[in-house]
LUMKE-240845 format. One line per 10 residues: number of its first residue (from 1); their letters; for each residue y, x, z of C-alpha. Coordinates in Angstrom, 2 decimals. Layout:
# residues N
NUM	a	Y/X/Z  ... .
This chain:
# residues 524
1	msvlsienlr	101.99/89.22/102.27  100.71/86.21/100.30  101.27/82.72/101.63  99.13/81.36/98.77  96.23/83.07/97.06  94.18/81.36/94.35  91.19/83.11/92.80  89.07/81.92/89.90  89.98/78.27/90.44  88.12/75.88/88.17 .
11	vtygdspavd	88.64/72.12/88.25  86.52/69.91/86.01  86.28/66.19/85.35  82.84/65.63/83.87  82.36/68.42/81.35  86.08/68.95/80.69  87.87/71.74/82.60  91.43/70.81/83.59  91.93/74.24/85.18  89.79/77.16/84.06 .
21	nlsltvgkge	89.56/80.44/86.00  93.10/80.35/87.42  94.19/83.17/89.72  97.66/83.50/91.23  99.48/84.57/94.37  102.78/83.54/95.95  104.33/85.97/98.41  106.56/85.19/101.38  110.03/84.45/100.02  108.80/84.59/96.40 .
31	ivalvgesgs	109.32/81.91/93.74  106.50/81.76/91.20  106.76/79.41/88.22  103.76/77.77/86.59  104.75/76.58/83.11  103.04/74.95/80.15  102.76/71.74/78.19  101.65/68.38/79.56  97.91/68.53/80.17  97.88/72.31/80.67 .
41	gkstaalavl	96.68/71.93/84.28  99.89/72.72/86.19  99.92/69.67/88.45  96.14/69.76/88.86  96.41/73.27/90.33  99.17/72.12/92.70  97.15/69.12/93.92  94.12/71.35/94.45  96.14/73.51/96.86  96.71/70.49/99.13 .
51	gllpgnakvt	93.28/68.92/98.65  94.77/65.92/96.85  92.50/65.84/93.81  90.52/62.62/93.13  86.93/62.36/94.29  85.46/62.85/90.81  86.99/66.34/90.49  84.60/69.26/90.82  86.35/72.29/92.29  85.09/75.87/92.48 .
61	gsielagqdv	86.78/79.15/93.30  88.97/80.08/96.25  92.30/78.78/97.60  93.79/80.44/100.67  96.92/78.85/102.10  98.60/80.57/105.04  95.35/82.48/105.62  93.08/79.40/105.62  90.45/78.46/103.04  91.72/75.07/101.82 .
71	lglrgealrr	88.56/74.20/99.90  86.56/74.45/103.11  88.81/72.11/105.11  88.26/68.42/105.68  89.88/65.57/107.61  92.28/66.45/110.41  92.20/70.19/109.66  93.26/69.57/106.07  96.01/67.15/107.15  97.54/69.80/109.43 .
81	vrgkgagmvf	97.62/72.36/106.62  99.39/69.92/104.32  102.52/69.93/106.45  102.64/73.32/108.13  100.94/75.37/105.44  102.67/73.77/102.48  105.14/70.98/101.79  105.17/69.06/98.50  108.18/67.99/96.45  107.11/65.48/93.82 .
91	qepmtalnpl	108.65/64.86/90.40  109.79/61.29/90.98  111.07/60.71/94.52  111.53/56.97/93.95  107.77/56.54/93.66  106.91/59.20/96.26  109.10/57.64/98.98  108.08/54.39/100.68  110.51/51.65/99.52  109.82/49.57/102.65 .
101	rtigfqlaea	110.75/52.27/105.17  114.11/53.81/106.02  114.82/57.46/105.28  114.92/58.15/109.02  111.49/56.59/109.59  109.90/58.66/106.82  111.47/61.90/108.01  110.53/61.24/111.63  106.98/60.42/110.60  106.68/63.76/108.78 .
111	irnhdeqpkr	107.86/65.61/111.93  105.74/63.56/114.36  102.54/64.06/112.35  102.71/67.79/113.08  104.04/67.68/116.63  101.49/68.91/119.19  102.82/66.31/121.65  103.90/63.36/119.47  106.75/61.22/120.79  108.16/57.86/119.74 .
121	lkhyrdrcae	109.87/58.06/116.36  113.36/57.45/117.78  113.14/60.73/119.69  113.22/62.65/116.40  116.52/61.19/115.18  118.59/64.33/115.91  116.06/66.55/114.15  116.03/64.20/111.15  119.82/64.36/110.89  119.65/68.17/111.08 .
131	lldrvgvpep	117.13/68.25/108.22  119.27/66.02/106.03  122.30/68.16/106.79  120.25/71.29/105.96  119.49/70.00/102.47  123.10/68.97/101.83  122.93/65.19/102.28  126.43/63.94/103.20  126.84/61.69/106.25  123.26/62.42/107.38 .
141	rrrldqyphq	123.20/60.07/110.39  124.30/57.11/108.27  121.65/57.92/105.64  118.87/57.71/108.25  119.21/53.91/108.29  119.25/53.56/104.50  116.35/52.86/102.15  115.39/54.97/99.08  116.88/52.48/96.61  120.28/52.92/98.27 .
151	lsgglrqrvm	120.42/56.62/97.36  121.09/58.34/94.04  118.33/60.31/92.31  119.78/63.61/93.53  119.98/62.42/97.14  116.43/61.06/97.00  115.21/64.46/95.81  117.05/66.13/98.69  115.29/63.75/101.08  111.95/64.75/99.53 .
161	iaialaagpe	112.80/68.42/100.13  113.79/67.61/103.74  110.40/65.92/104.27  108.66/68.96/102.75  110.55/71.21/105.21  109.91/68.97/108.23  106.96/70.93/109.65  108.36/74.38/108.78  105.89/75.22/105.98  105.25/78.71/104.65 .
171	liiadeptta	105.05/77.37/101.08  106.88/74.68/99.11  105.15/73.26/96.04  107.84/71.82/93.77  106.28/69.77/90.95  108.94/69.17/88.26  111.63/68.72/90.96  114.55/68.39/88.52  113.07/66.71/85.43  114.88/63.36/85.68 .
181	ldvtvqqqil	118.15/64.74/87.09  121.39/65.41/85.24  122.52/69.01/84.89  124.97/69.15/87.79  122.56/67.55/90.28  119.76/69.72/88.89  121.86/72.80/89.57  122.49/71.66/93.15  118.72/71.25/93.73  118.02/74.70/92.26 .
191	dllrdirehe	120.71/76.24/94.47  119.15/74.47/97.47  115.65/75.83/96.70  117.13/79.31/96.32  118.99/78.96/99.62  115.81/77.83/101.42  113.98/80.88/100.09  116.73/83.22/101.26  117.22/81.75/104.75  113.75/80.50/105.68 .
201	gtgtllithn	111.73/83.04/103.70  109.64/80.21/102.28  107.46/80.92/99.28  107.74/78.47/96.37  105.30/77.45/93.67  107.54/75.92/91.00  105.89/73.71/88.39  108.13/72.92/85.44  108.40/72.66/81.68  112.12/73.54/81.72 .
211	mgvvadladr	112.45/77.17/80.69  116.12/77.21/81.70  115.09/76.29/85.26  112.48/79.08/85.19  115.09/81.62/84.05  117.46/80.49/86.79  115.09/80.43/89.75  111.75/82.17/89.33  110.74/85.75/90.21  107.44/85.64/88.31 .
221	vlvlrqgrvv	106.01/83.30/85.67  102.48/82.26/84.73  102.09/80.49/81.38  99.25/77.97/81.31  97.58/76.54/78.23  94.58/74.20/78.35  93.94/75.24/81.94  93.96/79.00/81.31  96.63/81.60/82.03  97.69/83.11/78.70 .
231	eeaattklfe	100.44/85.32/80.13  101.80/86.45/83.50  104.92/88.57/83.93  108.13/89.08/85.85  110.69/86.51/84.69  113.06/88.92/82.95  110.22/90.67/81.13  108.67/87.41/79.98  111.91/86.12/78.47  112.90/89.43/76.89 .
241	hpeadytkql	109.48/90.56/75.65  106.92/87.71/75.60  103.49/88.91/74.53  101.37/85.81/73.97  101.97/83.80/70.79  101.92/80.60/72.84  104.71/81.89/75.10  106.76/82.75/72.03  106.20/79.23/70.69  107.33/77.68/74.01 .
251	laavpllgta	110.52/79.75/74.06  111.22/79.04/70.38  110.96/75.28/71.06  113.76/75.36/73.65  117.05/74.04/72.18  119.83/76.57/72.83  123.33/75.37/73.56  125.85/76.78/71.13  123.43/77.77/68.35  123.29/74.54/66.31 .
261	shsepepada	125.34/74.31/63.13  127.29/71.15/62.42  128.63/69.75/59.16  131.64/67.46/59.21  130.34/63.89/58.67  132.08/61.83/56.02  134.16/58.89/57.31  132.10/55.70/57.39  132.41/52.13/58.58  131.58/51.71/62.27 .
271	vlsltdvvvt	128.18/50.22/63.10  129.18/50.12/66.78  132.67/49.79/68.26  133.43/49.66/71.97  137.06/48.87/72.75  138.48/49.11/76.29  135.14/48.04/77.75  135.10/47.31/81.48  131.89/46.58/83.40  131.81/45.77/87.10 .
281	yggrrvvdsv	128.96/45.46/89.59  129.82/43.81/92.89  133.51/44.32/92.30  133.07/48.06/91.56  133.98/49.36/88.12  131.06/51.31/86.68  132.60/51.43/83.20  136.38/51.70/83.09  138.25/51.04/79.82  135.87/52.96/77.54 .
291	slhvgageiv	136.51/53.07/73.81  134.26/54.81/71.29  132.65/54.13/67.95  129.57/55.16/65.98  129.89/55.39/62.21  127.16/54.51/59.72  124.79/57.49/59.50  126.46/59.24/62.44  124.80/60.36/65.67  127.13/60.23/68.68 .
301	glvgesgsgk	126.06/61.77/71.97  126.99/60.23/75.32  126.72/62.68/78.23  127.60/62.69/81.92  126.11/62.66/85.40  123.91/59.93/86.85  126.09/56.94/87.68  128.73/57.85/85.09  128.03/54.67/83.09  125.98/56.06/80.18 .
311	ttlgncalgl	123.07/53.62/80.34  125.41/50.70/81.09  127.30/51.41/77.87  124.03/51.61/75.96  123.03/48.23/77.41  126.40/46.82/76.32  125.64/47.94/72.77  122.25/46.20/72.98  123.71/43.01/74.43  121.81/43.47/77.69 .
321	vkpksggvrv	125.01/43.78/79.72  128.10/41.65/79.16  131.40/43.45/79.80  133.94/41.92/82.14  136.59/42.68/79.55  136.98/44.59/76.30  135.21/44.23/72.99  131.75/45.12/71.65  131.36/44.85/67.89  128.36/45.77/65.78 .
331	fgeplngkar	128.60/46.05/62.01  132.20/44.83/62.25  131.33/41.57/64.03  130.88/40.46/67.65  127.29/40.99/68.79  125.14/37.95/67.94  121.53/36.96/67.42  121.50/37.81/63.71  122.71/41.34/64.38  119.89/42.09/66.80 .
341	rhigavfqdp	117.30/42.55/64.08  119.38/45.47/62.76  119.45/47.28/66.12  116.67/49.50/67.45  116.25/50.84/70.98  114.36/53.78/72.45  114.22/54.01/76.23  113.73/56.91/78.61  110.28/56.05/79.94  107.93/54.65/77.28 .
351	assldprmtv	105.20/54.17/79.90  107.26/51.37/81.46  109.08/50.09/78.34  105.91/49.51/76.28  103.82/46.41/77.04  100.57/47.69/78.61  98.68/44.68/77.22  99.52/45.53/73.60  97.81/48.03/71.32  99.82/50.56/69.34 .
361	aqtiaeplvv	99.54/48.37/66.22  100.74/45.27/68.11  103.59/47.17/69.73  105.00/48.53/66.48  104.48/45.22/64.64  106.11/43.02/67.31  109.67/43.16/65.80  108.16/42.13/62.44  106.50/39.13/64.11  109.77/38.09/65.78 .
371	htrqgrrerl	112.21/38.67/62.93  110.23/38.27/59.67  107.65/36.02/58.03  105.45/38.85/56.84  101.71/38.25/56.82  99.25/40.22/58.90  98.19/42.49/56.02  101.77/43.35/55.11  102.63/44.05/58.75  99.65/46.38/59.10 .
381	rrvrelldav	100.70/48.27/55.96  104.17/48.76/57.43  102.74/49.88/60.78  100.60/52.49/59.01  103.67/53.77/57.14  105.55/54.18/60.42  102.62/55.88/62.15  102.62/58.43/59.35  106.40/58.82/59.63  106.19/59.65/63.35 .
391	elpesllhry	103.19/61.97/62.80  100.55/59.93/64.61  96.99/59.41/63.27  95.67/55.97/62.35  92.95/56.44/64.95  95.56/55.46/67.57  96.18/52.02/66.06  93.95/50.15/68.49  94.66/52.19/71.60  96.83/51.08/74.51 .
401	ghelsggqrq	99.84/52.87/75.97  97.97/54.31/78.96  95.55/56.02/76.55  98.35/58.08/74.97  100.23/61.18/76.07  103.95/60.99/76.91  104.94/62.44/73.53  102.67/60.02/71.67  104.09/57.05/73.60  107.64/58.10/72.77 .
411	rvslaravvl	106.78/58.41/69.07  105.30/54.90/69.19  108.62/53.77/70.71  110.49/55.42/67.82  108.23/53.73/65.27  108.81/50.35/66.92  112.57/50.93/66.99  112.84/51.66/63.24  110.16/49.28/61.90  112.85/46.83/60.68 .
421	gpkllvadep	114.99/49.57/59.13  117.86/49.38/61.66  121.50/50.15/60.96  122.05/51.12/64.62  119.74/52.93/67.03  120.43/53.21/70.76  118.39/56.06/72.28  118.62/56.32/76.08  117.30/59.69/77.33  114.44/59.64/74.79 .
431	tsaldvsvqa	113.18/63.17/75.57  114.16/63.83/79.20  110.63/63.52/80.62  108.90/65.53/77.85  107.93/69.19/77.87  109.76/71.51/75.47  107.25/71.61/72.62  106.70/67.83/72.65  110.47/67.33/72.92  110.98/69.51/69.85 .
441	tvldvlarlh	108.43/67.43/67.92  110.05/64.12/68.92  113.52/65.43/67.96  112.17/66.57/64.57  110.68/63.10/64.05  114.01/61.49/65.01  115.83/63.74/62.52  113.47/62.76/59.68  113.74/59.05/60.51  117.52/59.36/60.58 .
451	eefgfgclfi	117.49/61.02/57.18  115.19/58.31/55.78  116.93/55.24/57.22  120.51/56.53/57.58  121.14/54.59/60.81  124.02/55.24/63.15  122.81/56.35/66.57  124.19/56.28/70.10  122.24/59.12/71.74  122.40/59.09/75.55 .
461	shdlavvdrv	121.30/62.27/77.30  122.01/64.65/80.18  120.65/67.63/78.18  123.66/69.22/76.48  121.52/71.54/74.35  119.62/68.55/72.92  122.90/66.75/72.22  124.24/69.87/70.50  121.13/69.98/68.32  121.02/66.37/67.15 .
471	cdrvavlsgg	124.55/64.92/67.40  127.64/65.01/65.20  130.11/63.97/67.90  129.94/63.71/71.68  131.72/61.68/74.35  131.76/62.93/77.96  131.71/60.32/80.73  132.79/60.86/84.32  133.15/58.07/86.86  132.92/55.41/84.14 .
481	rvveqgpceq	135.69/56.95/82.01  135.59/59.01/78.83  137.27/62.28/79.79  136.73/64.04/76.46  135.29/63.24/73.05  135.18/64.84/69.64  132.95/66.88/67.32  130.15/68.75/69.11  131.45/72.00/67.68  134.72/71.44/69.53 .
491	vlrtpeheyt	133.66/69.76/72.79  130.57/71.88/73.49  132.07/75.21/72.39  135.70/75.03/73.49  135.94/72.15/76.00  139.37/71.11/77.19  138.50/69.08/80.28  137.47/70.78/83.52  134.57/68.35/84.00  133.11/69.21/80.59 .
501	ralllaspvp	133.34/72.91/81.44  131.53/72.26/84.73  128.73/70.42/82.88  128.32/73.30/80.44  128.25/75.86/83.25  125.60/73.86/85.13  123.30/73.48/82.11  120.55/76.14/82.49  119.79/78.45/79.57  116.48/80.30/79.02 .
511	dparqrerrl	117.98/83.71/79.73  117.74/85.23/83.25  120.65/87.64/82.73  122.99/84.87/81.49  121.91/82.62/84.36  122.86/85.30/86.90  126.28/85.62/85.25  126.76/81.84/85.29  125.83/81.63/88.97  128.46/84.23/89.75 .
521	arav	131.00/82.35/87.63  130.29/79.10/89.53  130.71/80.90/92.85  134.22/82.11/91.95 .
């Protein structure tokens, strides 16, 4: 029995089809994954199911949700279907949740909206606590009075799932539910979705670009490219015997943990040294006596869960956070204004780190304006060189950030970071929000820039396979402390610390059989 049936769905904006002749079904208790690159139409299809597309979208075809024709519904009838027919879990819970309302208010509102005899919100408090407990939120009654900003990313995503479950839907639509989460929290969310399927019998439409997540969770997979399905198959069959060339390209782009080869870097002077660094916020130690160094030409990975102190250490290296105690030295000297021109930074979300009022040319040239006396013509020549280096066409020079794709924005960020020829690059989760093929392109660009400029790099990431691919050494953070560090070959192949082993076991691999084995190993 299908809880969702889509036939010949076509969504167009003007003359451009975002989804073209899409047909799929999701059965009761079935998890179906919709995968593809950014712009392939995955999220558009999900929004069409709930009638959330913008007014300028032209939609044809058929969508039946829990036996009702969604495309024929309007107003109150459509609102009822959105909760009881299907619940939505969005990619970024911090923007999906209302920052001005408590968790309890938002949960109670979701229940009340679908109650045949609505009561005052306070009457739903017990049910709200039960929902939070169901999705594994600790101390659920206390959390009801908290606001979204007071919860971690993993807890916020659990709250989103609780809201999606509030009206007892037959289908959950999970749109990139684990993209911004570290591997251990990601694994907890995947286990939760699996548990909901097994106990509630809820069908799930999973939208993701993470092929490891697909291998771990999905029963069937549809591969989307430019709005069209290029392949549909059972998960095991698709990974073992992909038929479409595009599917093969997607799988080939996925970095595999344990397959990268590493050469022993030659000893070099440190471009970054952190010695017994301690950082406190409100009396709480978020970084606790951390020491590590990055040699000239060396790429050092920094991995760990959210809240482990990774980004704080990166900000210490950039001079954005001042340690309470300990030393930060760059190029052998304490960090000062002169040293800043030799440091580049790439942040996780280029959409928010790039100035929306600046064109691509202005963005890349800004460090030249601040730190050099080059004329406009010379700056433009340098900008063009960097655009070529990061594989972007000159036609983008006068565009703004919002006119670029995520991968293009991140390559602009890389160009800006290396425009002065830095000796040190700090890259904080530079590929976490990108789909696998775009991620592969950005990592290739980073590798070529590293070869050209020879900078040392502190590479912060929660993706162990990416770290294994690009880094020479890795340091593992837990609770603000380095629990293990050394060459990637050693730490990521034969880890000594229990926490490192847990991280490796939680990191999904694009192999359904191996994922089943790893789930069993975690359960022991």
